[in-house]
Backbone as ProteinMPNN parsed JSONL, in Angstrom:
{"seq_chain_A": "MNAKITVVGPSIKIGGFTCEKLGKLAAKTIDLTPYAGQHVRVWLDQDGSYSLDPRSNHYWQIAEFDVPEIGIVESDSGEVGEAGEPVMIREVLPLELIDVEFTVWPLPA", "coords_chain_A": {"N_chain_A": [[0.839, -1.172, 0.0], [0.52, 2.238, -0.821], [1.406, 5.492, 0.483], [-1.216, 7.737, 1.246], [-1.553, 10.704, -0.257], [-2.72, 13.928, -0.2], [-3.545, 17.103, -1.605], [-3.758, 20.139, 0.056], [-4.452, 23.221, -0.213], [-1.518, 25.136, 0.076], [-0.231, 22.973, 1.099], [0.603, 19.502, 1.84], [-1.169, 16.571, 2.736], [-0.514, 13.748, 4.534], [-1.888, 10.661, 4.778], [-2.961, 8.836, 7.691], [-1.6, 5.735, 8.95], [-0.889, 2.273, 9.786], [2.021, 0.858, 11.041], [3.956, -1.979, 11.457], [6.41, -1.927, 12.87], [6.53, 0.709, 13.942], [4.019, 1.276, 14.919], [0.744, 2.791, 15.213], [0.363, 5.493, 13.061], [-0.374, 8.869, 12.936], [-2.264, 11.034, 10.733], [-0.648, 13.61, 8.849], [-0.09, 17.019, 8.17], [1.766, 19.006, 5.99], [3.173, 22.083, 5.416], [4.234, 23.406, 2.421], [5.208, 25.814, 1.567], [7.717, 27.022, 2.471], [9.444, 25.546, 0.914], [9.312, 26.202, -1.745], [10.11, 25.995, -5.168], [11.93, 23.935, -4.879], [13.279, 20.551, -4.985], [11.743, 18.008, -3.275], [11.902, 15.555, -0.733], [10.065, 13.342, 1.259], [10.342, 11.861, 4.357], [9.87, 9.165, 6.681], [10.633, 8.973, 10.035], [12.458, 7.168, 12.635], [11.15, 7.695, 15.03], [8.533, 8.032, 14.356], [7.889, 10.466, 13.298], [7.653, 12.865, 10.575], [9.947, 13.942, 8.068], [11.653, 16.429, 6.152], [14.234, 16.926, 5.833], [17.162, 16.604, 4.131], [19.624, 15.873, 5.129], [19.616, 14.133, 7.233], [19.504, 10.887, 8.889], [17.103, 8.518, 7.984], [14.144, 6.506, 8.429], [12.312, 5.568, 6.437], [11.532, 6.296, 3.07], [8.881, 8.243, 1.965], [7.719, 9.85, -0.107], [8.465, 11.792, -3.096], [8.926, 14.889, -4.887], [8.614, 17.813, -7.011], [8.423, 21.062, -5.883], [6.65, 23.802, -7.013], [7.742, 27.125, -8.045], [6.899, 30.114, -6.239], [4.529, 32.335, -7.487], [4.732, 35.696, -8.778], [3.029, 38.663, -9.379], [2.99, 41.645, -11.166], [1.434, 44.797, -11.147], [0.031, 47.825, -12.41], [-0.332, 50.559, -10.276], [-1.765, 52.771, -10.788], [-0.836, 55.117, -9.936], [1.662, 57.736, -10.144], [5.162, 58.024, -10.033], [7.806, 60.176, -8.627], [9.551, 60.763, -10.736], [7.888, 60.55, -12.861], [7.347, 58.004, -13.619], [5.333, 54.99, -13.801], [3.9, 53.701, -10.79], [4.405, 50.593, -9.563], [2.756, 47.642, -8.315], [3.571, 44.822, -6.463], [2.42, 41.563, -6.221], [2.342, 38.707, -4.311], [1.638, 35.464, -5.189], [-0.364, 32.728, -3.948], [1.087, 29.546, -3.135], [0.796, 27.015, -5.526], [-0.162, 23.73, -5.839], [-1.427, 22.083, -7.581], [-0.718, 20.89, -10.111], [1.407, 19.248, -9.452], [3.448, 16.393, -9.678], [3.537, 13.51, -7.873], [5.812, 11.125, -6.642], [5.292, 8.22, -5.045], [6.104, 5.933, -2.552], [5.719, 2.438, -1.559], [4.327, 1.857, 1.663], [5.992, 1.163, 4.821], [5.794, -2.104, 6.267]], "CA_chain_A": [[0.0, 0.0, 0.0], [1.249, 3.497, -0.862], [0.897, 6.571, 1.328], [-2.239, 8.56, 0.632], [-1.15, 12.102, -0.179], [-3.68, 14.841, -0.794], [-3.136, 18.505, -1.609], [-4.639, 21.017, 0.817], [-3.864, 24.556, -0.389], [-0.073, 25.059, -0.155], [0.265, 21.884, 1.941], [0.199, 18.142, 1.54], [-1.599, 15.803, 3.897], [-0.178, 12.334, 4.445], [-2.886, 9.927, 5.541], [-2.48, 7.974, 8.766], [-1.51, 4.307, 8.651], [-0.293, 1.468, 10.845], [3.293, 0.226, 10.691], [4.248, -2.991, 12.482], [7.562, -1.519, 13.688], [6.334, 1.998, 14.612], [2.668, 1.388, 15.453], [-0.223, 3.613, 14.494], [0.886, 6.823, 12.753], [-1.453, 9.822, 12.64], [-2.147, 11.846, 9.524], [0.226, 14.778, 9.052], [-0.141, 18.054, 7.138], [3.057, 19.698, 5.875], [3.14, 23.291, 4.585], [5.379, 23.378, 1.504], [5.585, 27.174, 1.172], [9.155, 27.287, 2.612], [10.199, 24.704, -0.014], [8.99, 26.613, -3.11], [11.225, 25.928, -6.108], [12.876, 22.875, -4.498], [12.931, 19.134, -5.081], [11.5, 17.623, -1.889], [11.666, 14.165, -0.361], [9.431, 13.227, 2.572], [10.752, 10.616, 5.014], [9.362, 8.767, 7.98], [11.766, 8.723, 10.919], [12.318, 6.088, 13.618], [10.248, 8.094, 16.12], [7.192, 8.191, 13.812], [7.692, 11.805, 12.748], [7.993, 13.028, 9.168], [11.055, 14.874, 7.897], [12.022, 16.849, 4.804], [15.653, 17.26, 5.96], [17.946, 15.635, 3.362], [20.909, 15.584, 5.77], [19.438, 13.241, 8.383], [19.218, 9.479, 8.639], [15.664, 8.322, 8.047], [13.694, 5.121, 8.437], [11.625, 5.157, 5.231], [11.126, 7.392, 2.191], [7.451, 8.203, 1.687], [7.402, 10.462, -1.403], [9.31, 12.89, -3.577], [8.244, 15.709, -5.874], [9.139, 19.166, -7.194], [7.511, 22.123, -5.45], [6.811, 24.917, -7.951], [8.075, 28.465, -7.541], [5.762, 30.983, -5.905], [4.379, 33.34, -8.527], [4.634, 37.119, -8.434], [2.374, 39.429, -10.428], [3.13, 43.094, -11.029], [0.365, 45.55, -11.8], [0.13, 49.279, -12.3], [-1.168, 51.054, -9.181], [-2.511, 53.948, -11.236], [-0.133, 56.298, -9.434], [2.88, 58.09, -10.866], [6.253, 58.372, -9.139], [8.397, 61.516, -8.731], [10.185, 60.935, -12.047], [6.869, 60.366, -13.883], [7.196, 56.578, -13.951], [4.198, 54.378, -13.1], [4.204, 52.983, -9.558], [3.942, 49.221, -9.719], [2.444, 46.881, -7.115], [3.936, 43.402, -6.595], [1.555, 40.687, -5.441], [2.823, 37.333, -4.213], [0.528, 34.526, -5.333], [-0.218, 31.561, -3.077], [1.706, 28.364, -3.719], [-0.16, 26.133, -6.199], [0.353, 22.361, -5.941], [-2.392, 21.329, -8.372], [-0.099, 20.107, -11.183], [2.595, 18.547, -8.96], [3.432, 14.931, -9.813], [4.14, 12.874, -6.701], [6.252, 9.747, -6.666], [4.958, 7.733, -3.705], [6.581, 4.567, -2.356], [4.927, 1.609, -0.65], [4.557, 2.104, 3.092], [6.605, 0.041, 5.536], [4.817, -3.007, 6.878]], "C_chain_A": [[0.89, 1.243, 0.0], [0.62, 4.509, 0.079], [-0.175, 7.329, 0.548], [-1.848, 10.007, 0.848], [-2.192, 12.938, -0.897], [-3.153, 16.264, -0.669], [-4.207, 19.314, -0.89], [-4.024, 22.414, 0.762], [-2.382, 24.444, -0.69], [0.579, 23.908, 0.624], [-0.098, 20.533, 1.338], [-0.225, 17.491, 2.843], [-1.285, 14.345, 3.62], [-1.159, 11.603, 5.345], [-2.249, 9.06, 6.616], [-2.442, 6.517, 8.317], [-0.877, 3.592, 9.832], [0.936, 0.759, 10.297], [3.625, -0.751, 11.812], [5.361, -2.54, 13.421], [7.277, -0.268, 14.526], [4.942, 2.179, 15.206], [1.772, 2.258, 14.587], [0.325, 5.024, 14.322], [-0.269, 7.715, 12.319], [-1.207, 10.515, 11.303], [-1.323, 13.091, 9.849], [0.064, 15.732, 7.88], [1.169, 18.831, 7.169], [2.906, 20.875, 4.917], [4.402, 23.316, 3.736], [5.83, 24.763, 1.054], [7.082, 27.442, 1.35], [10.029, 26.502, 1.62], [9.93, 25.047, -1.476], [10.241, 26.596, -3.978], [12.219, 24.81, -5.832], [12.337, 21.483, -4.825], [12.858, 18.63, -3.641], [11.322, 16.113, -1.784], [11.078, 14.172, 1.047], [9.791, 11.856, 3.134], [9.975, 10.421, 6.306], [10.582, 8.436, 8.829], [11.428, 7.647, 11.956], [11.325, 6.411, 14.737], [8.808, 8.314, 15.638], [6.902, 9.571, 13.266], [8.065, 11.809, 11.263], [9.071, 14.097, 9.057], [11.242, 15.197, 6.422], [13.507, 17.213, 4.766], [16.498, 16.221, 5.22], [19.245, 15.218, 4.043], [20.809, 14.601, 6.931], [19.315, 11.79, 7.943], [17.722, 9.283, 8.857], [15.343, 6.833, 8.006], [13.142, 4.7, 7.071], [11.281, 6.375, 4.379], [9.667, 7.199, 1.805], [7.144, 8.696, 0.267], [8.495, 11.433, -1.812], [8.606, 13.589, -4.725], [8.952, 17.058, -5.964], [8.067, 20.166, -6.786], [7.716, 23.301, -6.401], [7.231, 26.211, -7.245], [6.783, 29.194, -7.154], [5.71, 32.084, -6.955], [4.283, 34.748, -7.968], [4.026, 37.831, -9.634], [2.583, 40.904, -10.137], [1.988, 43.77, -11.769], [0.561, 47.035, -11.519], [-0.838, 49.748, -11.217], [-2.058, 52.218, -9.616], [-1.874, 55.242, -10.758], [1.133, 56.519, -10.263], [3.925, 58.524, -9.852], [6.802, 59.757, -9.413], [9.007, 61.779, -10.095], [9.189, 60.705, -13.18], [6.646, 58.914, -14.293], [5.982, 56.002, -13.211], [4.677, 53.629, -11.855], [3.568, 51.599, -9.68], [3.706, 48.573, -8.353], [2.81, 45.423, -7.387], [3.053, 42.59, -5.665], [2.125, 39.268, -5.482], [1.618, 36.411, -4.248], [0.722, 33.35, -4.384], [0.392, 30.383, -3.838], [0.625, 27.445, -4.285], [0.464, 24.759, -6.377], [-0.508, 21.488, -6.849], [-1.723, 20.42, -9.408], [1.146, 19.339, -10.745], [2.408, 17.041, -9.138], [4.206, 14.344, -8.639], [4.589, 11.469, -7.044], [6.094, 9.262, -5.231], [5.368, 6.268, -3.608], [5.657, 3.776, -1.449], [5.317, 1.895, 0.805], [5.245, 0.916, 3.745], [5.516, -0.816, 6.186], [4.815, -2.85, 8.384]], "O_chain_A": [[1.886, 1.304, 0.722], [-0.555, 4.398, 0.431], [-0.052, 7.533, -0.659], [-1.809, 10.489, 1.98], [-2.51, 12.688, -2.06], [-2.41, 16.586, 0.258], [-5.398, 19.197, -1.181], [-3.175, 22.755, 1.586], [-2.003, 23.73, -1.619], [1.799, 23.879, 0.786], [-0.961, 20.421, 0.468], [0.289, 17.814, 3.914], [-1.721, 13.776, 2.62], [-1.251, 11.893, 6.538], [-1.117, 8.604, 6.46], [-3.171, 6.12, 7.408], [-0.387, 4.228, 10.766], [0.895, 0.143, 9.232], [3.579, -0.387, 12.988], [5.273, -2.745, 14.631], [7.716, -0.175, 15.673], [4.708, 3.147, 15.929], [2.011, 2.435, 13.393], [0.704, 5.677, 15.294], [-1.047, 7.352, 11.437], [-0.078, 10.569, 10.814], [-1.309, 13.56, 10.987], [0.079, 15.307, 6.724], [1.626, 19.259, 8.229], [2.555, 20.693, 3.752], [5.512, 23.255, 4.265], [6.746, 24.874, 0.238], [7.687, 28.04, 0.46], [11.225, 26.771, 1.506], [10.281, 24.269, -2.363], [11.291, 27.107, -3.59], [13.257, 24.741, -6.49], [11.13, 21.264, -4.927], [13.804, 18.804, -2.873], [10.683, 15.482, -2.627], [11.534, 14.913, 1.918], [9.58, 10.828, 2.49], [9.496, 11.37, 6.928], [11.465, 7.7, 8.39], [10.268, 7.27, 12.127], [10.73, 5.507, 15.324], [7.954, 8.736, 16.419], [5.788, 9.833, 12.813], [8.704, 10.883, 10.765], [9.11, 15.039, 9.848], [11.021, 14.352, 5.554], [13.983, 17.754, 3.768], [16.546, 15.065, 5.641], [19.907, 14.291, 3.576], [21.823, 14.272, 7.547], [19.055, 11.501, 6.775], [17.148, 9.821, 9.804], [16.166, 6.013, 7.599], [13.453, 3.611, 6.589], [10.793, 7.378, 4.901], [9.269, 6.118, 1.371], [6.404, 8.048, -0.473], [9.329, 11.842, -1.004], [7.804, 12.99, -5.442], [9.775, 17.403, -5.117], [6.941, 20.123, -7.283], [8.847, 23.754, -6.577], [7.092, 26.361, -6.031], [5.712, 28.909, -7.69], [6.731, 32.694, -7.273], [3.82, 34.967, -6.848], [4.456, 37.626, -10.769], [2.381, 41.363, -9.012], [1.622, 43.37, -12.874], [1.173, 47.431, -10.527], [-2.015, 49.389, -11.229], [-2.987, 52.601, -8.905], [-2.312, 56.332, -11.126], [1.603, 55.631, -10.974], [3.633, 59.287, -8.931], [6.332, 60.446, -10.318], [8.983, 62.916, -10.568], [9.587, 60.666, -14.344], [5.86, 58.626, -15.196], [5.638, 56.466, -12.124], [5.736, 53.0, -11.87], [2.36, 51.464, -9.873], [4.364, 48.909, -7.369], [2.416, 44.855, -8.405], [2.947, 42.885, -4.475], [2.358, 38.709, -6.554], [0.692, 36.548, -3.448], [1.856, 33.009, -4.049], [0.217, 30.259, -5.051], [-0.349, 27.132, -3.599], [1.516, 24.636, -7.005], [-0.33, 20.27, -6.879], [-2.139, 19.272, -9.561], [1.874, 18.826, -11.595], [1.363, 16.485, -8.801], [5.383, 14.647, -8.441], [3.846, 10.706, -7.66], [6.689, 9.822, -4.31], [5.024, 5.459, -4.47], [4.903, 4.351, -0.664], [6.482, 2.14, 1.119], [5.103, -0.216, 3.281], [4.468, -0.318, 6.596], [4.056, -3.53, 9.074]]}, "name": "protein", "num_of_chains": 1, "seq": "MNAKITVVGPSIKIGGFTCEKLGKLAAKTIDLTPYAGQHVRVWLDQDGSYSLDPRSNHYWQIAEFDVPEIGIVESDSGEVGEAGEPVMIREVLPLELIDVEFTVWPLPA"}
């Protein structure tokens, strides 16, 4: 059985499951906003927690995927600056995970 991963806004939710070695593991939601533009791997650790830290030892890899960049849109504010140039407004768009392709591995028994 593979981990059930669902997208919830800028986060992923990993469904809960039971592992013979670690017991019952609760569902976990992970905000991916700090990982925008990065290749991410999600691991299960010996203590039953989830980790995205590539430098640690882990018990089991759950999934990997590319998190898209956060978009920025510039628009004219309708105002004019001191030198006569238009004053632009920068808007940061929320992280979109809709088109992300997840590679998900079978869960540990």
